[in-house]
N, C-alpha and C positions, 0 to 999 in steps of 0.2 A: 426157931432158927434165925440167927442173926447173920447178915451178909455184909462183907466189906470187899469192895472191888479195888484192887491195886492196879492202877491203869494210867494211861497218858492220853491226853485229849486227842492227838492227831494219829495215834496208833490205830490202824484199821482193825487189828485183832481186838483191841479194847472196844472199838466202836461196835463191833458185832455183838459183844456180850452186853453192852449197854442196851442195844436194841432188844435183845432177848429178855433181859430183866424187865424192860418196859412192857413188852408183849405179855409176859407172865404176871405183870402187875405186882412185882416184888420190890419192896423197899430195900435200899442198901446204902451203905456209907461209901462215899467216893474218896479214895485215898490216892493222892498224886504220887506218881513215880516219874520223875523228869528224866527221860532217857537221853536227852541231849544236853544235860547240865554241863557247865564248863569244866567241872571236876571229872568228867568222864562218864556221867550217867548214874543216876541213883540206883539203877537196877544192879549195879556192880558192887554196891555196899554189902558188907558181910551180913547184916541183918536181913536184907532182902534176899540174898543168895540162899539163906537157910529156907526161905519160903519157896523159892523157885531157882533151883540149881542151874537152870539154863539161862538165867539172868535176862528174862524177857517179860514183857507184859502181854496180856493181863495175868493176874493171879486172883482167884476168888477165895477169900477167907470165909470159911463157914464155921460158925460156932453153934453147937447143939448140945444135947444132954451128954453126949459121949466125949465132948471136948472141942478142940479147935483143929480144923482140917484146912489144908491149903491145896487148891486145885489149879494147876497150870494148864495152859493151852486152851484156846477158845472153843474148839470143837467139842471136847469132852465136857467143858464147863456148860455149854449150851445144852448138851444132851442131859447132863445132870439136872439142870433147871427144868427141862421137860419132864424128866422122870420123877422129880420130887414135887413139882407143881402141876404141870400138865394142863393149865388153864387155856393156853393159847394153841395147843395142838401143833407145836413146832415140828414134830415128826408125824406125818400122816399115818392113819391107821392101816391103810392098804399097803401090803408088803412091797409091791412094785413101786408105788409112789414114794414110800418111805426110802427105799433104796435110791430112787432117782433124786430125791431131795438131798440125801447124803452125798451122792455123786456130784451134784452141782456145787454143794458146799466144799467138797474136797477138791474140786477143780480149782477153786479160788485158793483154798487153804494150802495146798501143796504145789499147785501148778502155776500160780501167779505171785502170791504175796511174798514167799521167801526170796524171790528173785528181785523184789523191789524194796526189801526192808533196808534199814539204815546200815546194818553191818555189811550186807552184800554190796550196796552201792558205794559205800566208803572204800571197800576193798578194790572194787573195779576202778575207782578213781585213783587209788594209791598205785595201782599197776599201770596207770597211764591211759585207761580207757575212758570213753564218754559215758559217765554214769547215768546221765539223764536219758540218752538215747537207748542205753541198755535196758533201763526200766520201761521206757515206752514200748520197745519192741516186744518184750515179754507180756506186758499188760495187754497190748493189742491182740496178740496171738491167743492169749487165754480167753479174752472176752469174745473173740470170734467163735471159739469153741463153745463157750457158754451160750451164745446166741443160737447156735445150731442145736445144741443139746436140749435147750429149754423149749424149743418149738413144739415138741410133742406133748407137753404138759401145761403150757402156759394158759392162764386165763387172765384174770385181773392181776394175779401175781405169778410167781414162778411155777407153782403147783396149784392150779385151779384158782379159786377166788378167796383164799385165806392165806395170810403170810405164814411161811414155814422157815426152817433153818436155812433154806436156799436163799431166801430174801435177806436174811440176816447177814449172809456173806456177800451177796451181790451188791447191796447198796454201798457199803464202805469201799468196795473195789471200784465202783463207778466214781465215787468221790475222789479216790486216789488217782484214777485215770485222768480226771480233770485237773488235779493238782500237778501231775507230772506232764501234762500236755499231750497225753496219748489221744490219738484220733478215735472218735466214737462214730464216725461216718458209717452208715450201713448197718448199725446196731440198734435200729429203731425199737425193736421189741424190748430189749433189756433196759434201754434208756427210759422208755415209757414206764416199765415196771418200777424202776428205781425212783423216778420222779413222783410216781403215784404213791409209793411207799413213804416218801419223805413228807407227804401231806398227813400221814397218820400220827397221832400224838406220840406213840412210843418211838417212832423213827425220828420225829422232829426233836424230841427231848434228848435224843442220843447224838445229835449232830455235833461234830467236833467244836465248831464255833460257839456252842452253847455250854461248854464245859467250864468249870471254875478255873482251870489252869490254861485255858485257851490264850494264845498269843496272836496279836494282830500283825506282827512283823515277820 
């Protein structure tokens, strides 16, 4: 199976999948999709739109004996990696813990990230709103909920002492919070988990600043 990840360095959704690929120890080709290109974003090109009609990143391109497949959306991509590799145990075996890991991931996936993504914040700004404050408010509220929900299962990581899909979603969101200037005061548990994750090789290699298309400005 050959893997190509169509992604963007600062995309938190792309960041999640890079972490999962690293935890599963899967080799992949990094394909840049510049979503802020001056021409309007490479995700809007017809060729990419055929791969991902939603015109978002990431898209995982999978080539196997049956042909070429394109998987959009970070949550099902990570579940696919778990189901086809399963080395890292990204979804716990216990049904309750598996559901809790998915709930934590979904809290970020649907409860925070869509409200801070570039399409949303640009629209808020176009309508005369404070796009930065908009993002900070939703990030803070979502992370407060994550801090409360994770308390019942946290060990070294979100679910006990091994990284799961929940950590794949938490860590990029903490990085986004810092980038947007959202307050992390009083969220000691999830900040500790995120900082500890970043010390692991799979998380460190997935950091936005370490990607080939990273920009300093």
